[in-house]
Backbone as CSV, one residue per row, in Angstrom:
resi,resn,N_x,N_y,N_z,CA_x,CA_y,CA_z,C_x,C_y,C_z
1,MET,54.884,59.024,18.998,55.338,57.656,19.288,56.782,57.422,18.486
2,ILE,56.993,58.030,17.146,58.494,58.071,16.814,59.385,58.685,17.469
3,ARG,59.092,59.537,18.080,59.971,60.447,19.075,60.222,59.351,20.333
4,ASP,59.487,58.886,20.803,59.427,57.972,21.720,60.537,56.691,21.554
5,LYS,60.008,56.094,20.229,61.074,55.076,19.998,62.136,55.256,19.784
6,ARG,62.870,56.660,19.253,64.091,57.225,19.123,64.810,57.137,20.638
7,ARG,63.970,57.811,21.358,64.524,58.158,22.673,64.878,56.709,23.386
8,SER,64.133,55.775,23.521,64.141,54.347,23.603,65.656,53.732,23.471
9,LEU,65.914,54.084,21.782,67.008,53.539,21.442,68.210,54.239,21.910
10,ASP,68.050,55.522,21.794,69.332,56.216,22.494,69.646,55.814,24.022
11,LYS,68.798,55.709,24.553,68.947,55.278,26.094,69.440,53.883,26.307
12,ALA,68.890,53.027,24.974,69.481,51.442,25.209,70.756,51.427,24.911
13,THR,71.141,52.445,23.808,72.476,52.267,23.378,73.386,52.846,24.611
14,LEU,73.033,53.461,25.447,73.852,54.007,26.468,74.042,53.145,27.446
15,TYR,72.826,52.431,27.856,72.808,51.962,29.150,72.781,50.527,28.977
16,SER,72.276,49.681,28.334,72.305,48.565,27.800,73.481,47.546,27.964
17,TYR,73.235,46.234,28.071,74.454,45.228,28.029,74.644,44.900,26.456
18,GLN,73.906,45.389,25.735,74.006,44.882,24.237,74.589,46.100,23.759
19,GLY,74.813,47.379,24.261,75.115,48.371,23.505,76.842,48.416,23.148
20,ALA,77.251,48.969,22.036,78.651,48.721,21.704,79.156,49.694,20.844
21,TRP,80.163,50.075,20.778,80.774,50.984,19.875,81.313,50.283,18.565
22,VAL,80.768,51.062,17.418,81.111,50.325,16.248,81.771,51.548,15.189
23,LYS,82.114,50.933,14.064,82.869,52.020,13.410,82.831,51.459,11.855
24,LYS,82.383,52.387,10.652,82.282,52.057,9.581,83.596,51.873,8.984
25,ILE,83.809,50.548,8.195,84.975,50.829,7.612,84.765,50.943,5.991
26,GLN,83.578,50.332,5.252,83.717,50.659,3.907,82.226,50.779,3.668
27,SER,81.752,51.590,2.812,80.589,51.747,2.368,80.446,51.454,0.774
28,VAL,79.241,50.946,0.456,79.098,50.214,-0.810,79.233,51.684,-1.805
29,LYS,79.044,52.885,-1.380,78.760,54.025,-2.391,80.305,54.022,-2.350
30,ASN,81.194,54.180,-1.654,82.531,54.452,-1.846,83.659,53.301,-1.888
31,LEU,83.515,52.160,-2.623,84.448,51.102,-2.629,85.649,51.543,-3.348
32,ASP,86.101,52.783,-3.965,87.224,53.302,-4.930,87.965,53.736,-3.461
33,ASN,87.588,54.541,-2.496,88.005,55.134,-1.602,88.843,54.463,-0.534
34,GLU,90.071,54.143,-0.510,90.819,53.048,0.525,90.251,53.519,1.869
35,ASP,90.679,54.529,2.214,90.569,55.141,3.823,89.251,55.471,4.149
36,MET,88.415,54.844,4.551,86.650,55.036,4.703,86.306,54.959,6.309
37,ARG,87.580,54.760,6.963,86.968,54.390,8.843,86.416,55.822,9.062
38,SER,85.696,55.524,9.840,84.621,56.529,10.511,84.922,56.409,11.740
39,LEU,84.467,57.581,12.577,84.297,57.891,13.983,83.342,56.493,14.757
40,PRO,83.840,56.219,15.680,83.041,55.260,16.470,81.496,55.703,16.830
41,VAL,80.857,54.993,16.728,79.430,55.622,16.739,78.607,54.516,18.175
42,ARG,77.474,54.607,18.832,77.092,53.599,19.639,75.943,52.974,18.840
43,ALA,75.744,51.780,18.980,74.737,50.932,18.339,74.549,49.777,19.243
44,LEU,73.349,48.868,19.099,72.824,47.800,19.565,73.395,46.761,18.873
45,ILE,73.895,45.746,19.191,74.101,44.599,18.629,73.832,43.430,19.402
46,ASN,72.564,42.743,19.023,71.911,41.735,19.864,71.829,40.332,19.045
47,PRO,72.200,38.976,19.699,72.119,37.911,19.212,71.044,37.609,18.392
48,ASP,71.240,36.697,17.354,70.181,36.456,16.464,70.470,35.118,16.317
49,LYS,71.209,34.542,15.710,71.308,32.940,15.528,72.762,32.336,15.685
50,ASN,73.212,31.505,16.191,74.592,30.601,16.177,74.591,29.736,15.208
51,LYS,75.111,29.761,14.331,75.502,28.392,13.435,76.548,27.955,13.380
52,PHE,76.755,26.816,12.856,78.062,26.263,13.270,79.141,27.018,12.422
53,ASP,78.666,27.264,10.895,79.668,28.055,10.025,79.771,29.654,10.241
54,TYR,78.589,30.360,10.832,78.798,31.582,10.884,77.944,32.179,12.326
55,ASP,77.978,33.473,12.401,77.508,33.824,13.770,76.629,35.327,13.196
56,ASP,75.099,35.310,13.550,74.455,36.177,12.883,73.988,36.696,14.008
57,LYS,74.113,38.164,14.258,73.686,39.448,15.105,72.587,40.335,14.275
58,ILE,71.716,41.220,15.222,70.932,42.234,14.684,71.466,43.502,15.304
59,ILE,71.684,44.392,14.446,72.278,45.678,14.555,71.459,46.752,14.597
60,SER,70.965,47.618,15.546,70.297,48.515,15.835,70.868,49.969,16.137
61,ILE,70.936,50.936,14.915,71.581,51.965,15.078,71.201,53.307,14.315
62,GLY,71.130,54.361,14.952,70.390,55.613,14.379,70.770,55.907,12.802
63,PHE,69.564,56.052,11.996,69.283,56.576,10.778,70.637,57.556,10.244
64,GLU,70.815,58.390,11.106,71.664,59.559,10.298,72.958,58.946,10.625
65,HIS,73.541,58.149,10.791,74.975,57.130,10.669,74.944,56.464,9.284
66,GLY,73.958,56.359,8.465,74.247,56.155,7.463,74.836,54.757,7.041
67,PHE,74.114,53.552,7.881,74.693,52.490,7.697,73.264,51.722,6.572
68,GLU,73.922,50.909,5.964,73.324,50.154,4.469,73.496,48.959,4.457
69,VAL,72.816,48.354,3.679,72.897,46.952,3.368,74.372,46.504,2.522
70,GLY,75.257,45.818,2.804,76.668,45.820,1.903,77.666,46.536,2.706
71,ASP,77.470,47.313,3.692,78.561,48.234,4.582,79.233,46.974,5.461
72,VAL,80.769,47.166,5.485,81.306,46.593,6.711,81.673,47.486,7.647
73,PHE,81.418,46.883,8.907,81.645,47.804,9.789,82.486,46.992,11.050
74,GLU,83.310,47.726,11.950,84.007,47.075,12.934,83.195,47.215,14.411
75,TRP,83.349,46.180,15.018,82.916,46.029,16.370,83.976,46.426,17.479
76,CYS,84.264,47.534,17.786,85.369,47.823,18.399,85.739,47.198,19.593
77,ARG,84.711,46.602,20.512,85.139,45.941,21.588,86.163,44.413,21.181
78,THR,85.364,43.862,20.109,86.192,42.652,19.752,87.123,42.518,18.632
79,ASN,87.213,43.874,18.222,87.969,44.031,16.958,87.483,43.020,15.824
80,SER,86.411,42.794,15.463,85.914,42.081,14.357,85.315,42.707,13.622
81,GLN,84.977,42.376,12.381,84.582,42.897,11.192,83.333,42.422,10.800
82,TRP,82.196,42.830,10.571,81.025,42.425,10.128,80.308,43.155,9.061
83,LEU,79.767,42.521,8.110,78.921,42.432,7.164,77.444,42.577,7.055
84,ILE,76.549,43.946,6.973,75.522,44.129,6.841,74.902,43.438,5.793
85,THR,73.818,42.468,5.885,73.328,41.758,4.799,71.560,42.089,4.933
86,LEU,71.116,42.333,5.829,69.805,43.112,5.423,69.182,44.230,6.277
């Protein structure tokens, strides 16, 4: 079942409309290092809430890429930076 879920995530990141290229800019563990830009990886970015003050999205990405709470990443298509909050 876990293997099937992973296969579904991999296929969705390639073929889904919500599939996007993202790259980690800064990690919680490496705040002292200034150049923390990594290579772009595929992820799913789904809309969650649109508020007047902020835009909330849900990111789905493989565990091996090491994205954690507090990390900042760049959404390559929009050139916008996002903070992972939970």
